[in-house]
C-alpha positions in Angstrom: 25.6 37.2 31.1 22.8 35.0 29.7 19.5 33.8 31.2 18.7 30.1 31.3 16.5 30.4 28.1 19.4 31.9 26.1 22.0 29.5 27.6 19.7 26.5 26.6 19.2 27.9 23.0 23.0 28.6 22.5 23.9 25.1 23.8 21.4 23.6 21.5 22.6 25.6 18.6 26.3 24.6 19.1 25.6 20.9 19.5 23.3 20.8 16.4 25.9 22.7 14.3 28.8 20.4 15.6 26.6 17.5 14.6 25.4 18.6 11.2 27.7 21.3 10.0 24.7 23.5 8.6 23.6 26.9 10.0 20.8 26.4 12.4 17.3 28.2 11.8 14.8 29.1 14.6 12.5 26.3 13.6 15.2 23.6 14.0 16.4 25.2 17.1 12.8 25.2 18.6 12.7 21.4 18.2 16.3 20.8 19.4 16.1 22.9 22.4 12.9 21.3 23.7 11.8 24.7 24.9 8.0 25.6 24.2 8.7 29.0 22.7 7.3 30.7 19.7 9.4 31.2 16.5 9.4 35.0 17.1 10.6 34.6 20.6 13.5 32.3 19.5 14.3 34.9 16.7 14.6 37.6 19.4 16.9 35.4 21.5 19.1 34.6 18.6 19.3 38.3 17.7 20.5 39.0 21.2 23.0 36.2 21.1 24.3 37.6 17.8 24.6 41.1 19.2 26.6 39.7 22.0 29.1 38.0 19.4 28.2 34.5 20.4 26.7 33.5 17.0 26.8 34.8 13.5 24.6 34.7 10.4 26.4 33.5 7.2 25.5 35.6 4.2 24.2 32.6 2.4 21.8 31.5 5.0 19.1 32.6 7.4 20.4 30.1 10.0 23.1 31.0 12.6 26.5 29.5 13.3 28.6 29.6 16.7 31.6 32.1 16.7 34.9 31.5 18.4 33.4 33.4 21.4 30.2 31.2 21.3 32.4 28.1 21.2 34.4 29.4 24.2 31.3 29.9 26.3 30.0 26.5 25.2 33.3 24.8 26.3 33.8 26.6 29.5 30.2 26.5 31.0 28.1 24.0 29.0 30.2 21.0 28.3 30.0 18.1 30.7 32.8 15.8 29.7 33.4 12.8 31.9 36.8 12.0 33.1 38.7 9.0 31.8 38.0 7.1 35.1 34.3 7.1 34.5 34.2 6.1 30.9 33.5 2.6 31.6 33.0 0.3 28.7 33.3 3.2 26.1 36.5 4.7 24.7 38.6 3.7 27.7 38.0 0.0 27.1 37.6 0.1 23.3 39.6 -2.2 21.1 41.5 0.6 19.7 42.8 1.6 23.3 43.5 -2.1 24.1 45.7 -2.1 20.9 47.4 1.1 21.8 48.5 -0.2 25.2 50.1 -3.1 23.5 51.9 -0.8 21.0 53.4 1.7 23.4 56.8 0.2 24.0 58.4 1.5 27.3 61.8 0.6 26.2 61.5 2.8 23.1 60.5 6.3 24.2 60.7 7.8 20.6 58.4 5.0 19.3 55.9 5.8 22.1 55.8 9.4 21.1 55.2 8.4 17.5 52.6 5.9 18.3 50.8 8.3 20.5 50.6 10.9 17.7 49.1 8.2 15.3 46.7 7.1 18.0 45.4 10.6 18.5 45.0 11.1 14.8 43.3 7.7 14.3 40.7 8.1 17.2 39.9 11.8 16.4 40.1 11.6 12.6 42.0 14.8 12.8 45.6 15.7 13.5 47.6 14.2 16.4 50.5 16.1 17.8 52.9 15.1 20.5 56.0 17.0 22.0 58.9 14.7 22.9 59.8 14.4 26.6 61.9 17.2 28.1 65.0 15.8 29.8 65.9 17.6 33.0 69.4 18.9 32.4 71.7 17.3 35.0 75.3 17.9 35.6 77.1 14.5 36.0 80.6 15.8 35.2 82.0 19.1 33.8 85.4 19.8 32.4 86.9 23.2 31.3 89.8 23.2 28.8 91.8 26.2 27.8 91.7 26.6 24.0 93.5 30.0 23.7 93.3 33.6 25.2 89.9 34.0 26.7 88.5 31.0 24.9 87.4 28.0 27.0 85.8 24.6 25.9 83.1 23.5 28.3 82.3 19.8 28.3 79.3 18.5 30.0 78.5 14.9 30.5 74.9 13.7 31.6 74.1 10.8 33.6 73.1 8.9 30.5 76.5 9.5 29.0 75.4 12.3 26.6 78.3 14.8 25.9 77.9 18.5 25.1 80.6 20.7 23.9 80.5 24.4 23.7 83.2 27.1 23.2 82.7 30.1 25.5 84.5 33.5 25.6 85.4 34.7 29.0 86.1 38.4 30.0 89.5 37.5 31.3 92.2 34.9 30.3 92.4 31.7 32.6 95.4 29.5 32.9 94.8 25.7 32.7 95.7 25.3 36.3 92.7 27.7 37.1 90.5 25.7 34.9 91.5 22.5 36.5 90.8 24.0 40.0 87.4 25.2 38.8 86.6 21.8 37.3 87.4 20.0 40.5 85.4 22.5 42.5 82.3 22.3 40.2 82.3 18.6 40.2 82.7 18.2 44.0 79.8 20.8 44.7 77.3 20.7 41.8 77.5 17.3 40.2 74.2 15.5 40.2 72.1 18.7 40.4 69.7 19.8 37.8 70.3 23.1 35.8 67.6 24.8 37.8 69.1 23.8 41.1 72.5 25.0 40.0 71.0 28.2 38.9 69.3 28.8 42.2 72.5 27.9 44.1 74.6 30.3 42.1 72.3 33.1 43.0 72.7 32.4 46.6 76.5 31.7 46.5 77.7 34.0 43.8 79.3 36.4 46.2 81.2 33.6 48.0 82.7 32.0 44.9 85.9 33.1 43.3 85.3 35.2 40.3 86.6 32.8 37.7 84.7 30.0 39.2 81.4 31.9 39.3 82.0 33.1 35.6 82.7 29.5 34.4 79.7 28.2 36.3 77.3 30.7 34.8 78.8 29.8 31.4 78.3 26.1 32.2 74.6 26.7 33.1 74.0 28.5 29.8 75.7 25.7 27.8 73.4 23.2 29.5 70.4 25.2 29.0 71.1 25.7 25.3 71.7 21.8 25.0 68.5 21.2 26.7 66.6 23.5 24.4 68.3 22.0 21.2 67.0 18.6 22.4 63.5 19.8 23.2 62.5 21.2 19.7 61.0 17.8 18.8 57.3 17.5 18.0 55.7 14.6 16.1 52.6 15.3 14.0 50.4 12.6 12.5 47.3 12.7 10.3 47.6 16.0 8.6 45.9 14.8 5.5 42.8 14.0 7.6 42.1 17.8 7.3 41.5 17.4 3.6 38.4 15.5 4.3 36.9 17.9 6.7 34.0 19.7 5.2 34.9 23.0 6.9 38.2 23.2 5.0 37.5 21.3 1.7 36.7 24.3 -0.4 39.3 26.7 1.0 42.8 25.8 -0.2 44.4 29.0 1.0 43.4 27.9 4.6 44.6 24.4 4.0 48.0 25.8 2.8 48.6 27.9 5.8 47.7 25.0 8.1 50.1 22.7 6.5 52.8 25.4 6.8 52.0 25.5 10.5 52.5 21.6 10.7 55.7 21.8 8.7 57.4 24.7 10.5 56.3 23.4 13.9 57.5 26.5 15.8 53.9 27.7 16.7 53.0 24.2 17.7 55.9 24.1 20.1 54.9 27.4 21.5 51.2 26.1 22.0 52.3 22.9 23.6 54.7 24.8 26.0 51.8 26.9 27.1 49.7 23.8 27.6 52.4 22.1 29.7 52.1 24.7 32.3 48.5 24.0 33.1 46.9 21.0 34.8 44.4 18.8 32.9 43.0 19.2 29.4 42.9 22.6 27.8 41.1 23.8 24.8 42.2 26.6 22.5 39.8 27.9 19.9 41.1 29.7 16.9 40.3 33.3 16.4 40.1 34.2 20.2 44.0 34.7 20.7 47.2 34.4 18.9 48.1 31.1 20.3 45.9 29.3 17.7 46.4 31.6 14.5 43.6 30.3 12.3 39.9 30.9 13.1 38.9 27.4 11.7 41.1 25.5 14.1 40.8 24.3 17.6 43.3 22.5 19.7 42.6 20.2 22.6 45.7 19.4 24.7 47.0 17.8 27.9 50.2 17.4 29.5 51.6 13.9 30.3 53.8 13.1 33.3 56.6 10.7 34.2 57.2 9.9 37.8 54.9 12.9 38.7 56.7 15.3 36.7 55.3 17.0 33.5 57.7 16.2 30.7 55.7 16.8 27.5 52.3 17.6 26.0 50.0 16.0 23.4 46.8 17.0 21.8 44.3 16.9 18.9 44.1 19.7 16.1 40.9 19.9 14.3 38.0 22.3 13.1 36.3 24.5 15.5 33.3 22.4 14.8 34.7 19.3 16.6 32.9 17.1 19.0 34.7 18.5 22.1 33.6 15.9 24.7 34.9 13.1 22.7 38.2 15.1 22.0 38.7 15.6 25.6 38.3 12.0 26.5 40.8 11.0 23.7 43.4 13.5 24.7 43.0 12.7 28.5 43.3 9.0 28.1 46.1 9.1 25.7 48.1 11.4 28.0 47.7 8.8 30.9 48.7 5.9 28.5 52.0 7.8 27.4 52.8 8.7 30.9 52.4 5.2 32.1 54.4 3.7 29.2 57.2 6.1 29.7 57.3 5.6 33.4 58.0 1.9 32.9 61.2 2.4 30.9 
């Protein structure tokens, strides 16, 4: 889409704007890019970039600033962030990271999550956000108790001893003897399997199961899924007040109020983190380019964290679109590895 000259000028403009926060003029861009071009040539290239929607000209300035589309092109094709393993004596070995390793207590998972959010906020000077680990729903023991006509109490016990109770309404009435038979069958054939494994087996075995057992098993899976979802809606946010000091937001109280509503409600944050958990490595969401990040002024850098090779949660940094993306990628990448390591030790 762009020739080398236009790419070089766009990269220089984005980097300059991230560093200084001021619209970039053609004269400044000429010096920053290192290209031997006349001011007229640079103005022509900038006009082309503006026509493509990659940069924009604020009303109060002759300079240009990146758009969401310009940031996306910069992040996807021009950013060369080094992975955590190659950071050497920089962030990976900093005093802050050394302190973080000491503070992430593997015997206290909730404290690990809270500390990780604070660490992300402290290192980035923006907002740190971490979703709590999702537990794999596992059947350890199930019991069905008759409460009345077509009303059954489903009791699920997890391997950790957590108990979930739900009342379900069945299409037909069941005697307690039928429910005991179903209980014994389910515990003998499905105990120890995850909800997904049970769901898959039910698809294959539904025709072979007696009607009441199949119905009760499906009800039990739904109960387990609801319980897992109830326990997964936890997200820890730290450093919201940091946004008050960000130049880009300081004069726009309306935007700040909307952002603080986002942090309080957390529903959109959970949806964003859920999207991130399905991808490998660090992901960057830039506000204004999709409905995932609802505010044009915000960008989010996220990464999933793993325990024993399985993705169990996501963490990230929320800040202005004018953020130093290379450093944010490093912070998020390293913190995800630290959290996964700490939780794997418990």
